[in-house]
C-alpha positions as CSV (number, residue, x, y, z in Angstrom):
1,M,0.1,0.2,0.0
2,N,2.8,2.3,0.8
3,R,4.5,1.6,-2.4
4,R,1.3,2.3,-4.2
5,R,0.9,5.8,-2.5
6,A,4.5,6.6,-3.3
7,A,3.9,5.7,-7.0
8,L,0.9,7.9,-7.3
9,A,2.6,10.7,-5.7
10,M,5.5,10.5,-8.1
11,L,3.1,10.4,-11.0
12,A,1.3,13.5,-9.6
13,G,4.7,15.3,-9.5
14,I,5.5,14.4,-12.9
15,A,2.2,15.7,-14.2
16,S,2.7,18.8,-12.3
17,V,6.0,19.4,-14.0
18,R,4.8,18.4,-17.4
19,F,1.7,20.7,-17.5
20,S,2.1,23.6,-15.0
21,V,5.6,24.6,-15.8
22,P,5.1,25.3,-19.7
23,R,2.0,27.5,-18.8
24,A,3.8,29.5,-16.4
25,A,6.8,29.9,-18.7
26,A,4.3,30.9,-21.6
27,Q,2.9,33.7,-19.4
28,Q,6.4,34.9,-18.6
29,T,7.5,34.9,-22.2
30,G,4.2,35.9,-23.9
31,R,3.9,39.4,-25.3
32,V,2.1,41.9,-22.9
33,Y,0.8,45.2,-24.6
34,R,0.5,48.5,-23.0
35,I,-2.0,51.0,-24.2
36,G,-3.5,54.3,-23.0
37,Y,-7.1,55.3,-22.7
38,L,-7.7,59.0,-22.7
39,S,-11.3,60.2,-21.9
40,T,-13.0,63.5,-21.0
41,P,-15.8,62.1,-18.7
42,T,-15.6,60.0,-15.6
43,R,-15.3,56.3,-15.8
44,Q,-18.6,55.8,-14.1
45,S,-20.4,57.7,-16.8
46,V,-19.4,55.7,-19.6
47,E,-19.1,52.3,-17.7
48,R,-21.4,50.5,-20.1
49,A,-19.5,51.5,-23.2
50,L,-16.1,50.8,-21.7
51,N,-17.2,47.3,-20.8
52,A,-18.4,46.7,-24.1
53,F,-14.9,47.8,-25.5
54,L,-13.0,45.4,-23.0
55,A,-15.4,42.6,-23.8
56,K,-14.6,42.7,-27.5
57,L,-10.9,43.1,-26.7
58,R,-11.2,39.8,-24.7
59,E,-13.1,38.2,-27.8
60,L,-9.9,39.1,-29.8
61,G,-7.5,37.6,-27.2
62,L,-6.5,40.9,-25.5
63,V,-7.4,40.5,-21.8
64,E,-6.6,43.2,-19.3
65,G,-4.4,42.1,-16.5
66,Q,-3.1,39.2,-18.6
67,N,-1.6,40.1,-21.9
68,L,-3.0,43.8,-21.8
69,I,-2.1,46.7,-19.7
70,I,-4.3,49.7,-19.9
71,E,-3.3,53.1,-18.6
72,Y,-6.4,55.1,-18.0
73,R,-6.5,58.9,-17.8
74,W,-9.9,60.4,-17.0
75,A,-10.3,64.2,-17.3
76,E,-13.3,64.0,-14.8
77,G,-15.3,66.2,-17.1
78,N,-12.7,68.8,-17.7
79,V,-11.7,69.0,-21.1
80,E,-8.9,71.4,-20.4
81,R,-7.0,68.6,-18.5
82,L,-6.7,66.4,-21.7
83,P,-3.3,67.8,-23.1
84,E,-1.6,67.0,-19.7
85,L,-3.1,63.6,-19.5
86,A,-2.2,62.9,-23.2
87,A,1.5,63.9,-22.3
88,E,1.5,61.5,-19.4
89,L,0.6,58.7,-21.7
90,V,3.4,59.6,-24.2
91,R,5.9,59.7,-21.4
92,L,4.8,56.2,-20.3
93,K,5.6,55.0,-23.9
94,V,2.3,53.3,-24.4
95,E,2.0,51.5,-27.8
96,L,-1.3,53.0,-28.7
97,I,-3.8,55.5,-27.3
98,V,-7.5,55.1,-27.6
99,A,-9.4,58.5,-27.7
100,P,-13.1,58.6,-27.4
101,A,-14.4,61.9,-28.8
102,A,-12.7,64.5,-30.9
103,S,-11.5,66.5,-27.9
104,A,-9.4,63.5,-26.6
105,A,-8.2,62.7,-30.1
106,L,-6.9,66.1,-30.8
107,A,-5.1,66.2,-27.4
108,A,-3.6,62.9,-28.3
109,Q,-2.6,64.2,-31.7
110,K,-0.9,67.2,-30.4
111,A,1.1,65.1,-27.9
112,T,2.4,62.5,-30.5
113,T,2.8,61.9,-34.2
114,S,4.3,58.5,-33.8
115,I,2.1,56.6,-31.4
116,P,-1.0,55.1,-33.1
117,I,-4.2,56.7,-32.0
118,V,-7.6,54.9,-32.2
119,M,-10.4,57.5,-32.0
120,I,-14.0,57.0,-31.2
121,F,-16.9,59.0,-32.2
122,P,-15.5,62.4,-33.4
123,I,-18.2,63.9,-35.5
124,D,-16.2,65.1,-38.5
125,P,-12.6,64.0,-38.2
126,V,-11.5,65.3,-41.6
127,R,-12.8,68.9,-40.8
128,S,-11.1,68.9,-37.4
129,G,-7.7,67.9,-39.0
130,L,-7.6,64.5,-37.4
131,V,-7.3,62.6,-40.6
132,K,-6.8,63.3,-44.3
133,S,-9.8,61.3,-45.3
134,L,-12.1,58.7,-44.2
135,R,-10.9,56.2,-46.7
136,R,-7.2,56.8,-46.3
137,P,-6.6,58.5,-42.9
138,E,-2.6,58.7,-43.3
139,G,-0.7,59.7,-40.3
140,N,-0.9,57.9,-36.9
141,I,-4.8,58.2,-36.5
142,T,-7.8,56.0,-37.5
143,G,-10.8,54.6,-35.8
144,T,-14.5,55.3,-35.9
145,T,-16.7,58.3,-36.5
146,S,-20.3,59.2,-36.0
147,A,-22.3,60.3,-39.1
148,P,-21.8,63.8,-40.4
149,G,-23.2,66.3,-37.9
150,N,-26.0,67.8,-40.2
151,E,-27.6,64.3,-40.7
152,I,-27.7,63.8,-36.9
153,M,-29.0,67.2,-36.0
154,G,-31.7,67.1,-38.8
155,K,-32.8,63.8,-37.6
156,Q,-33.1,64.9,-33.9
157,L,-35.0,68.1,-34.7
158,Q,-37.3,66.3,-37.0
159,I,-38.0,63.7,-34.2
160,L,-38.6,66.6,-31.7
161,K,-41.0,68.2,-34.3
162,D,-42.9,64.9,-34.8
163,A,-43.1,64.5,-31.1
164,I,-44.4,68.0,-30.5
165,P,-45.7,69.5,-33.9
166,S,-46.3,72.9,-32.4
167,T,-42.4,73.3,-31.6
168,S,-40.9,76.3,-33.2
169,R,-38.3,77.5,-30.6
170,V,-35.5,75.1,-29.7
171,A,-32.6,75.9,-27.5
172,I,-29.3,74.1,-28.0
173,L,-27.0,73.6,-25.0
174,W,-23.4,73.4,-26.2
175,N,-20.0,73.7,-25.1
176,S,-17.8,76.1,-26.9
177,S,-14.5,74.5,-25.7
178,V,-15.5,71.0,-27.2
179,V,-15.2,70.5,-31.0
180,E,-18.1,68.2,-31.4
181,S,-20.4,70.8,-29.8
182,V,-19.1,73.7,-32.0
183,V,-19.8,71.5,-35.2
184,Q,-23.1,70.4,-34.1
185,V,-24.3,74.0,-33.3
186,K,-23.3,75.1,-36.9
187,E,-25.1,72.1,-38.5
188,A,-28.2,72.7,-36.4
189,E,-28.3,76.3,-37.4
190,A,-28.0,75.2,-41.1
191,V,-31.0,72.7,-41.0
192,A,-33.4,74.4,-38.5
193,P,-34.8,77.1,-40.9
194,S,-36.1,74.3,-43.1
195,M,-38.3,73.0,-40.4
196,R,-39.5,76.4,-39.3
197,I,-37.6,76.0,-36.1
198,R,-35.8,79.1,-34.6
199,L,-32.7,77.8,-32.9
200,Q,-31.5,79.5,-29.8
201,S,-27.8,79.1,-28.9
202,V,-27.1,78.7,-25.1
203,P,-23.5,78.0,-24.4
204,A,-22.3,76.4,-21.2
205,R,-18.7,75.2,-20.4
206,G,-19.9,73.0,-17.4
207,P,-22.1,72.5,-14.4
208,D,-21.5,76.0,-13.0
209,D,-23.2,77.4,-16.0
210,F,-26.2,75.3,-16.0
211,E,-28.4,77.4,-13.9
212,S,-27.8,80.5,-16.0
213,A,-28.1,78.6,-19.1
214,F,-31.6,77.4,-18.2
215,A,-32.6,80.8,-17.1
216,A,-31.5,82.2,-20.6
217,M,-33.9,79.4,-22.2
218,A,-36.8,80.5,-20.0
219,Q,-36.2,84.2,-20.9
220,Q,-36.1,83.3,-24.6
221,R,-39.3,81.2,-24.1
222,A,-37.8,77.9,-25.5
223,Q,-40.3,75.1,-26.2
224,A,-37.7,72.3,-26.2
225,L,-34.1,71.6,-25.7
226,L,-31.4,70.0,-28.0
227,V,-28.3,68.9,-26.0
228,S,-25.2,68.7,-28.1
229,N,-22.7,65.7,-28.3
230,D,-20.5,66.7,-25.5
231,S,-18.9,64.0,-22.9
232,T,-18.5,67.0,-20.7
233,F,-22.3,67.2,-20.3
234,L,-22.7,63.5,-20.1
235,V,-20.9,63.4,-16.7
236,H,-23.8,65.7,-15.4
237,R,-26.8,64.0,-17.5
238,T,-28.8,63.7,-14.4
239,R,-28.5,67.4,-13.4
240,I,-29.5,68.4,-17.0
241,A,-32.5,66.0,-16.9
242,E,-33.6,67.5,-13.6
243,L,-33.3,71.2,-14.8
244,A,-35.0,70.3,-18.2
245,L,-37.9,68.7,-16.3
246,K,-38.3,71.7,-13.9
247,A,-38.2,74.1,-16.9
248,R,-40.8,71.8,-18.7
249,L,-38.5,71.3,-21.7
250,P,-38.7,68.1,-23.7
251,T,-35.1,67.4,-24.3
252,M,-33.3,65.6,-27.3
253,C,-30.0,64.1,-26.6
254,S,-27.1,62.4,-28.3
255,F,-26.6,59.3,-25.8
256,R,-29.1,56.9,-24.5
257,E,-27.6,57.4,-21.1
258,Y,-29.3,60.8,-20.8
259,V,-32.7,59.1,-21.3
260,E,-31.9,56.5,-18.7
261,A,-31.1,59.4,-16.3
262,G,-34.5,61.1,-17.0
263,S,-34.2,63.2,-20.2
264,F,-37.1,63.0,-22.6
265,M,-35.5,61.2,-25.6
266,A,-32.3,60.4,-27.6
267,Y,-31.5,59.6,-31.2
268,A,-27.9,58.4,-31.7
269,V,-25.6,55.5,-32.2
270,N,-25.8,52.8,-29.5
271,M,-22.4,53.7,-28.0
272,A,-21.9,50.4,-26.2
273,D,-22.5,48.4,-29.4
274,F,-20.4,50.6,-31.8
275,I,-17.3,51.0,-29.4
276,G,-16.7,47.3,-29.9
277,R,-15.6,48.2,-33.4
278,A,-12.8,50.5,-32.0
279,A,-11.4,47.4,-30.3
280,V,-10.9,45.6,-33.7
281,Y,-8.8,48.6,-34.7
282,V,-6.6,48.2,-31.4
283,D,-6.1,44.6,-32.3
284,R,-5.1,45.0,-35.7
285,I,-2.7,47.9,-35.1
286,L,-1.0,46.0,-32.2
287,K,-0.6,43.1,-34.6
288,G,1.2,45.3,-37.0
289,A,-1.3,47.3,-39.2
290,K,-0.6,50.9,-39.9
291,P,-3.4,53.4,-38.8
292,G,-3.0,55.5,-41.9
293,D,-3.9,52.3,-44.0
294,L,-7.1,51.6,-42.1
295,P,-10.3,53.3,-43.3
296,V,-12.3,55.2,-40.6
297,E,-15.5,53.3,-40.0
298,Q,-19.0,55.0,-39.8
299,P,-22.1,53.7,-38.1
300,T,-25.0,52.2,-40.1
301,K,-27.5,51.9,-37.5
302,F,-29.0,54.5,-35.1
303,E,-31.5,54.1,-32.2
304,L,-34.4,56.1,-30.8
305,V,-34.9,55.9,-27.1
306,I,-37.9,57.5,-25.3
307,N,-38.6,57.8,-21.7
308,L,-42.3,57.6,-21.4
309,K,-42.4,58.5,-17.8
310,T,-40.8,62.0,-18.7
311,A,-43.1,62.5,-21.4
312,K,-46.1,62.0,-19.1
313,A,-44.6,64.4,-16.4
314,L,-44.1,66.9,-19.1
315,G,-47.6,66.6,-20.4
316,V,-46.4,65.3,-24.0
317,A,-48.9,62.8,-25.5
318,L,-46.8,61.0,-27.9
319,A,-48.4,59.6,-31.1
320,P,-48.5,55.6,-31.2
321,S,-46.6,55.9,-34.5
322,L,-43.6,57.6,-32.9
323,L,-43.6,55.0,-30.0
324,Q,-43.7,52.3,-32.6
325,R,-40.6,53.8,-34.2
326,A,-38.7,53.8,-30.9
327,D,-36.0,51.1,-30.4
328,E,-36.7,51.2,-26.7
329,V,-39.4,52.9,-24.6
330,I,-38.4,53.5,-20.8
331,E,-41.5,53.5,-18.6
């Protein structure tokens, strides 16, 4: 019996050497990538989208904490911090920088011309100088972009008009320090007259300006509100929803997260779904592809999300046809 136990122990030891040692050796010798993630808002405000990004990376074999190290830099809603944070990532010698939104991509572009940059969602990367063209970006930047601003703004204004046909005065809350906001205001101003809508420009750089901004909307007798695509505002979406409800302003937004926080509706790309495409660019570039050779991808699907509880609180009776068009109705 003792001999049998000794033999089993010896076999177990051999198995341990045979199978465990090579796995440990593989982990030590395997390639570990180090990338940066530069973003304007807080992590909490974009958790769903970030999780989708990480999940797609895992599908591609890039697992954070194993063969992937991500250096996160969050500007906490302050776009002015982005250049400093981008410079930090360059000093860390990351192999690639992920930059959601044009403001982050532009900060990364100024910080480096050699480290690849994967941008996510800038409205017009050609106009802002991030890439030469969508088909052939050239340089060290590629990634994904939302559809041209006038298409989005036109759709959003039209849906607002469909929801409340009597609407003729719409305020637009925008941030003059954010590229996406500036572009969207110009595009909204271009399409509003064709819908017999008078657009009221209301700038705000952050939460300290919200009270005065909504006071200005009341003074101008705005009937509805359009919130520009701005990750700075995204951090404060609950506050914006509260102020809009208090002012009785049906609000159209560019992210579904606003609607989940209490805003009236949103028409936009599903950020969590589309951000997975950026992970594909990260994978290809880390495997040797050149950013300048990878065409910039545009979304093909948009979603309409409506908060029915907010609609009822505002006294807005939505037509059944509009509710049927919605991809999701929050009750």
